[in-house]
C-alpha positions as CSV (number, residue, x, y, z in Angstrom):
1,M,49.5,-17.4,-48.3
2,E,48.7,-17.6,-44.6
3,S,50.9,-15.8,-42.2
4,T,53.6,-18.0,-40.6
5,T,54.7,-15.5,-38.0
6,P,56.2,-17.6,-35.2
7,E,54.4,-17.6,-31.8
8,R,56.0,-15.8,-28.9
9,P,55.7,-16.5,-25.2
10,R,52.5,-15.0,-23.8
11,H,51.9,-13.8,-20.3
12,S,48.7,-13.6,-18.4
13,Q,47.4,-12.6,-15.1
14,G,47.0,-15.4,-12.5
15,P,47.7,-19.1,-12.7
16,R,47.3,-20.6,-16.1
17,F,47.8,-24.3,-15.4
18,P,46.9,-27.0,-14.9
19,A,44.4,-26.8,-17.7
20,I,42.5,-29.9,-16.6
21,G,39.2,-28.4,-17.7
22,G,40.2,-28.9,-21.3
23,F,40.6,-32.6,-20.8
24,S,37.4,-33.6,-19.0
25,R,36.5,-36.5,-21.4
26,S,40.0,-38.0,-20.9
27,L,40.8,-37.2,-17.3
28,G,37.6,-35.9,-15.7
29,R,36.2,-39.4,-14.8
30,K,36.4,-40.6,-11.2
31,D,38.4,-43.6,-12.4
32,A,40.7,-41.7,-14.7
33,P,44.4,-42.7,-14.3
34,L,47.2,-40.3,-13.4
35,H,48.8,-40.0,-16.8
36,V,52.5,-39.1,-16.7
37,A,53.3,-40.1,-20.3
38,A,52.5,-36.9,-22.1
39,H,55.4,-37.8,-24.4
40,S,53.5,-40.8,-25.6
41,H,49.7,-41.0,-26.1
42,H,48.9,-37.5,-25.0
43,P,45.4,-37.1,-23.6
44,W,43.1,-35.6,-26.2
45,P,41.5,-32.3,-25.3
46,D,37.7,-32.1,-25.4
47,V,37.7,-30.0,-28.5
48,S,39.1,-33.0,-30.5
49,H,35.9,-34.9,-29.8
50,D,33.7,-32.2,-31.3
51,A,36.1,-32.1,-34.3
52,Q,35.9,-35.8,-34.8
53,V,32.1,-35.5,-34.9
54,A,32.3,-32.6,-37.3
55,A,34.5,-34.6,-39.7
56,W,31.8,-37.4,-39.7
57,N,29.0,-34.9,-40.2
58,E,30.7,-33.1,-43.1
59,A,31.5,-36.4,-44.8
60,A,27.9,-37.5,-44.4
61,Q,26.4,-34.2,-45.6
62,L,28.9,-33.3,-48.3
63,L,29.6,-36.7,-49.7
64,D,32.0,-36.4,-52.6
65,R,32.1,-32.6,-52.2
66,K,33.8,-33.1,-48.8
67,W,37.1,-33.1,-50.8
68,N,36.5,-29.5,-51.8
69,R,36.1,-28.6,-48.2
70,I,39.2,-30.6,-47.2
71,Y,41.5,-29.3,-49.9
72,D,40.2,-25.7,-49.8
73,H,40.1,-25.3,-46.0
74,V,41.1,-28.2,-43.8
75,I,44.5,-29.0,-45.3
76,P,45.6,-25.3,-45.7
77,E,44.6,-24.6,-42.1
78,A,46.7,-27.5,-40.8
79,Q,49.6,-26.4,-43.0
80,G,49.4,-22.9,-41.6
81,H,49.4,-24.1,-38.0
82,I,52.5,-26.3,-38.6
83,A,54.3,-23.5,-40.6
84,R,53.8,-21.1,-37.7
85,K,55.1,-23.6,-35.1
86,L,58.2,-24.2,-37.2
87,N,58.6,-20.6,-38.5
88,L,58.5,-21.8,-42.1
89,P,58.2,-19.2,-44.9
90,D,55.8,-21.2,-47.0
91,P,53.1,-23.6,-45.7
92,T,52.8,-25.4,-49.1
93,T,56.1,-27.1,-48.5
94,I,54.3,-29.3,-45.9
95,A,53.0,-32.7,-46.9
96,L,50.4,-34.4,-44.7
97,G,49.9,-38.1,-44.1
98,P,48.8,-40.7,-41.6
99,N,52.2,-41.6,-40.2
100,T,55.9,-40.7,-40.5
101,H,56.9,-44.2,-41.8
102,G,55.2,-43.4,-45.1
103,F,57.4,-40.3,-45.4
104,V,60.5,-42.3,-44.5
105,L,59.7,-44.7,-47.3
106,R,59.4,-41.9,-49.8
107,L,62.6,-40.3,-48.7
108,L,64.4,-43.6,-49.1
109,S,62.9,-44.0,-52.5
110,C,64.6,-40.9,-53.6
111,L,68.1,-42.4,-53.1
112,P,70.3,-44.3,-55.5
113,T,70.9,-48.0,-55.1
114,P,72.9,-48.9,-53.1
115,A,72.7,-45.8,-51.0
116,R,75.0,-44.5,-48.2
117,I,73.2,-43.3,-45.1
118,L,74.5,-41.5,-42.0
119,T,72.4,-41.7,-38.9
120,T,72.6,-42.3,-35.2
121,D,72.3,-45.4,-33.0
122,S,69.2,-44.0,-31.2
123,E,66.6,-43.4,-34.0
124,F,63.0,-44.4,-33.5
125,M,61.9,-47.7,-35.1
126,S,60.0,-46.0,-38.0
127,F,63.4,-45.2,-39.5
128,A,65.8,-47.6,-37.7
129,R,63.9,-50.8,-38.4
130,Q,63.3,-49.9,-42.1
131,V,66.9,-49.1,-42.9
132,A,68.1,-52.2,-41.0
133,R,65.9,-54.3,-43.2
134,L,67.2,-52.6,-46.4
135,E,70.7,-53.1,-45.1
136,E,70.1,-56.9,-44.8
137,D,69.5,-57.0,-48.6
138,G,72.5,-54.8,-49.4
139,L,70.3,-51.9,-50.6
140,V,71.9,-49.4,-48.3
141,T,75.0,-49.1,-46.2
142,V,74.5,-47.4,-42.9
143,T,76.9,-45.5,-40.6
144,R,75.5,-45.1,-37.1
145,I,77.1,-42.5,-34.8
146,P,76.6,-43.2,-31.1
147,V,74.6,-40.5,-29.4
148,R,76.4,-41.0,-26.1
149,P,78.3,-39.3,-24.8
150,F,75.9,-36.4,-25.3
151,G,78.6,-33.7,-24.6
152,D,80.3,-34.0,-27.9
153,F,77.7,-35.7,-30.0
154,E,76.9,-32.7,-32.2
155,A,80.6,-32.2,-33.0
156,R,81.1,-35.9,-33.8
157,F,78.0,-36.1,-36.0
158,S,78.8,-32.9,-37.8
159,Q,82.2,-34.2,-38.5
160,A,80.8,-37.4,-40.0
161,A,78.2,-35.4,-42.0
162,A,81.0,-33.4,-43.6
163,D,82.0,-36.5,-45.4
164,G,80.8,-35.9,-49.0
165,T,79.9,-39.5,-49.7
166,Y,76.5,-39.8,-48.0
167,D,73.2,-39.8,-49.9
168,L,71.0,-39.3,-46.8
169,V,71.8,-37.8,-43.4
170,F,69.1,-38.6,-40.9
171,F,69.0,-37.6,-37.2
172,S,66.5,-36.8,-34.4
173,H,66.0,-33.3,-33.0
174,A,65.2,-34.9,-29.6
175,F,65.8,-38.6,-29.0
176,F,62.9,-40.8,-28.0
177,D,64.8,-42.9,-25.5
178,S,67.0,-40.5,-23.6
179,G,65.2,-37.3,-24.2
180,Y,68.5,-35.7,-25.2
181,A,67.7,-32.7,-27.5
182,I,70.2,-31.3,-30.0
183,A,70.9,-27.7,-29.2
184,D,71.7,-26.6,-32.8
185,P,70.4,-28.9,-35.5
186,A,71.0,-26.2,-38.1
187,A,74.8,-26.5,-37.5
188,I,74.6,-30.2,-38.4
189,V,72.6,-29.4,-41.5
190,R,75.2,-26.8,-42.5
191,A,78.0,-29.3,-42.0
192,V,76.6,-31.5,-44.9
193,R,78.9,-30.5,-47.8
194,R,77.5,-32.7,-50.6
195,D,74.8,-30.6,-52.2
196,E,72.9,-33.6,-53.6
197,A,72.6,-35.3,-50.2
198,L,69.2,-35.3,-48.6
199,V,69.1,-34.2,-44.9
200,A,66.2,-35.2,-42.8
201,I,65.4,-34.4,-39.1
202,D,62.9,-36.5,-37.0
203,G,61.3,-33.8,-35.0
204,Y,58.5,-35.8,-33.3
205,H,59.9,-35.3,-29.8
206,A,60.6,-31.6,-30.5
207,F,57.5,-30.4,-32.3
208,M,55.3,-28.5,-29.8
209,A,57.5,-29.9,-27.0
210,R,60.1,-27.1,-27.4
211,P,60.2,-23.9,-29.5
212,V,61.4,-24.9,-32.9
213,D,62.6,-22.5,-35.6
214,I,63.9,-24.1,-38.8
215,S,63.6,-21.0,-41.0
216,S,67.3,-20.9,-41.5
217,I,67.4,-24.5,-42.9
218,A,64.0,-24.6,-44.5
219,A,65.6,-24.5,-48.0
220,R,67.9,-27.5,-47.2
221,A,66.4,-30.0,-44.7
222,F,63.4,-32.2,-44.5
223,Y,61.6,-32.1,-41.1
224,L,59.0,-34.7,-40.0
225,A,56.7,-35.0,-37.0
226,G,53.1,-35.5,-36.1
227,S,50.2,-34.9,-33.7
228,Y,50.3,-38.0,-31.5
229,K,52.4,-36.5,-28.7
230,Y,52.7,-32.9,-27.7
231,A,50.3,-31.6,-30.4
232,M,47.6,-33.5,-28.5
233,A,45.5,-34.6,-31.5
234,G,46.2,-38.3,-31.6
235,E,47.4,-40.6,-34.4
236,G,46.8,-40.0,-38.1
237,C,48.1,-36.5,-38.6
238,C,51.8,-36.5,-39.5
239,F,53.8,-34.1,-41.7
240,L,56.9,-33.7,-43.7
241,H,58.4,-30.3,-44.5
242,C,60.0,-30.7,-48.0
243,P,62.7,-28.2,-49.0
244,P,62.2,-27.1,-52.6
245,G,64.2,-29.0,-55.2
246,Y,65.3,-31.9,-53.0
247,G,63.7,-35.3,-53.6
248,A,61.9,-34.1,-56.7
249,R,60.6,-37.5,-57.8
250,P,60.1,-40.1,-55.1
251,R,59.8,-43.6,-56.6
252,D,57.4,-44.5,-53.8
253,T,54.5,-42.3,-54.7
254,G,50.7,-42.3,-54.5
255,W,47.9,-40.8,-56.4
256,F,47.5,-37.9,-54.0
257,A,50.9,-36.7,-55.2
258,G,49.5,-36.4,-58.7
259,F,46.2,-34.7,-57.7
260,S,47.0,-31.5,-59.5
261,G,47.9,-33.4,-62.7
262,L,45.1,-35.9,-62.8
263,E,44.1,-34.8,-66.3
264,A,47.6,-35.3,-67.7
265,R,48.2,-38.4,-69.8
266,G,51.3,-39.7,-71.4
267,G,54.9,-38.7,-70.9
268,S,56.8,-39.0,-67.6
269,V,55.0,-39.3,-64.2
270,F,53.9,-35.9,-63.0
271,Y,55.2,-34.4,-59.7
272,P,54.2,-31.0,-58.3
273,A,57.0,-28.8,-57.1
274,D,55.6,-28.2,-53.6
275,G,55.4,-30.6,-50.6
276,S,52.6,-32.6,-52.2
277,R,55.2,-34.4,-54.3
278,F,55.7,-36.5,-51.1
279,L,52.1,-37.5,-50.6
280,G,50.8,-41.0,-50.7
281,A,47.2,-42.1,-51.1
282,T,43.8,-41.9,-49.5
283,F,43.8,-41.9,-45.7
284,D,41.5,-41.0,-42.8
285,L,41.6,-37.2,-42.7
286,S,39.5,-36.8,-39.5
287,A,42.8,-36.5,-37.7
288,L,43.4,-33.1,-39.5
289,Y,40.1,-31.9,-38.0
290,R,41.3,-32.9,-34.5
291,F,44.6,-31.3,-35.1
292,N,43.1,-28.0,-36.3
293,A,40.6,-28.0,-33.4
294,V,43.4,-28.4,-30.8
295,Q,45.6,-25.8,-32.4
296,N,42.7,-23.3,-32.4
297,W,41.9,-24.1,-28.8
298,L,45.5,-23.4,-27.8
299,L,45.4,-20.1,-29.7
300,R,42.1,-19.1,-28.0
301,E,43.6,-20.0,-24.6
302,N,46.9,-18.3,-25.4
303,F,48.8,-21.4,-24.6
304,S,52.1,-21.0,-26.4
305,V,54.8,-23.6,-26.7
306,P,57.3,-21.7,-24.5
307,E,54.6,-21.2,-21.8
308,M,53.6,-24.9,-21.8
309,L,57.3,-25.9,-21.7
310,G,57.9,-23.5,-18.8
311,H,55.0,-25.1,-16.8
312,V,56.4,-28.6,-17.4
313,R,59.9,-27.5,-16.4
314,V,58.6,-26.2,-13.0
315,L,56.8,-29.5,-12.4
316,E,60.0,-31.4,-13.3
317,Q,62.0,-29.3,-10.8
318,H,59.6,-30.0,-8.0
319,F,59.4,-33.7,-8.8
320,L,63.2,-34.0,-9.0
321,A,63.6,-32.2,-5.7
322,A,61.0,-34.5,-4.1
323,I,62.7,-37.7,-5.1
324,A,66.2,-36.5,-4.2
325,G,66.2,-37.9,-0.6
326,G,66.9,-41.5,-1.4
327,R,63.5,-42.8,-0.3
328,H,62.2,-43.4,-3.8
329,S,62.7,-46.1,-6.5
330,I,64.3,-43.4,-8.7
331,S,66.5,-40.4,-8.1
332,P,67.9,-37.4,-10.0
333,T,71.2,-39.2,-10.2
334,M,69.6,-41.6,-12.7
335,L,68.7,-38.9,-15.2
336,C,70.0,-39.5,-18.7
337,V,70.0,-35.8,-19.3
338,P,70.4,-33.7,-16.1
339,N,70.6,-30.4,-18.0
340,A,67.1,-29.2,-18.8
341,K,68.4,-27.0,-21.6
342,L,69.5,-30.2,-23.4
343,R,66.3,-32.2,-22.7
344,G,63.1,-32.7,-24.6
345,R,59.8,-32.6,-22.6
346,F,60.2,-35.7,-20.6
347,L,62.4,-37.1,-17.9
348,A,64.4,-40.3,-18.7
349,F,65.8,-42.4,-15.8
350,A,68.3,-45.1,-16.5
351,T,67.4,-48.1,-14.2
352,P,67.3,-51.8,-14.7
353,E,64.1,-51.7,-12.7
354,A,62.3,-49.5,-15.3
355,A,59.8,-52.2,-16.4
356,K,59.0,-53.2,-12.8
357,I,58.4,-49.5,-11.8
358,V,56.0,-49.1,-14.7
359,T,54.1,-52.2,-13.6
360,R,54.0,-51.0,-10.0
361,L,52.7,-47.6,-11.0
362,A,50.1,-49.2,-13.2
363,E,48.8,-51.1,-10.1
364,Q,48.2,-47.7,-8.6
365,N,46.4,-46.5,-11.7
366,I,49.3,-44.4,-12.9
367,I,50.5,-44.5,-16.5
368,A,54.2,-44.1,-17.3
369,D,56.3,-46.0,-19.8
370,H,59.7,-47.3,-20.5
371,R,62.1,-48.1,-23.4
372,G,64.3,-50.9,-22.3
373,D,66.1,-49.9,-19.1
374,I,64.9,-46.3,-19.5
375,L,61.9,-45.1,-17.4
376,R,60.2,-42.2,-19.0
377,I,58.0,-39.7,-17.1
378,G,56.4,-36.8,-18.9
379,F,54.4,-34.0,-17.4
380,G,51.9,-31.9,-19.3
381,I,49.6,-28.8,-19.1
382,Y,47.0,-31.0,-17.4
383,H,49.3,-31.6,-14.4
384,G,49.8,-29.5,-11.2
385,E,51.4,-29.9,-7.8
386,H,48.8,-32.4,-6.7
387,E,49.7,-34.8,-9.5
388,V,53.4,-34.4,-8.8
389,G,52.7,-35.3,-5.2
390,R,50.7,-38.3,-6.0
391,L,53.4,-39.6,-8.3
392,T,56.1,-39.0,-5.7
393,D,54.2,-40.9,-3.1
394,A,53.7,-43.8,-5.5
395,L,57.4,-44.1,-6.1
396,K,58.3,-44.4,-2.4
397,V,60.1,-47.5,-1.3
């Protein structure tokens, strides 16, 4: 078993960021935009290009034998990287797939019909849309706890989770719209009293955005995320940590889940005990090559999650100070989550002008995004004071 010792903050001599040199293909062009949506389509580091080419070359050269390489090396390497980031004791609890929605479907397929679900009113569409559709047909009943006000959300949700009638408790570690991050997800997990209930945490906006340690709940809670955002490897590499014994036989299943039992015939459908019981079917595994390459690059450069977050926090502070004078289209008073300790790795501003601001920034070759009336701005390790200044100037009114 690979070591899963969690990473610690590393210190180095001299300035470490911005690490713009690692993103020359994405951001080194003369016409490259100023990208302040690191929380969305994160720029791909240069090493991911070489990894994509390597995936093609290995497939061309190894043909059918590429699967030996993938199952013996590529997948275990990716599981090891994820396990270390989450401080998991066993990398084999991790299932890999092309998107989180597939894992959501398999989790839902473990539930009785009709099922009772406890969740929030601020989940991402991969989950929220799916359960709303099932709700229309009476296949599930859903209780949605409002995330706002943030101050007592954890207490309110924990109290609801203590109700012993839910089949699934599903919530985000950090919320995609406001950026609000739950301080102690383990406390919510411990509040779930019904042993048979599944507990699942959407960690997409926490994984590699903030230090995450789920070792204390690894035996009880599912945790899903992927590489599209802060892991910097693009779409196609998502994962689900699967606590042993929970969701033993998803009805929604693919042939990858039966890989280790392909020779078996007759009897009930075979499921392995590890995380592969939640696998689907064939998908483009080149994303795993990119993910591994980026993780190895971060290790070589000694870029730890705490250090990257620290850099972003400094940029956020400088940006918020710069727009505090009332001469910009947004101000710190619009922040959804003013307290950085309760925030993911982006700034969310509540303003009815969010869409117009995004359009105006785009006209200046600056990429930001919005979710309804929430403007989202996310800095990354490829930003420095110059980029903060350019964005600040672009927001002047």
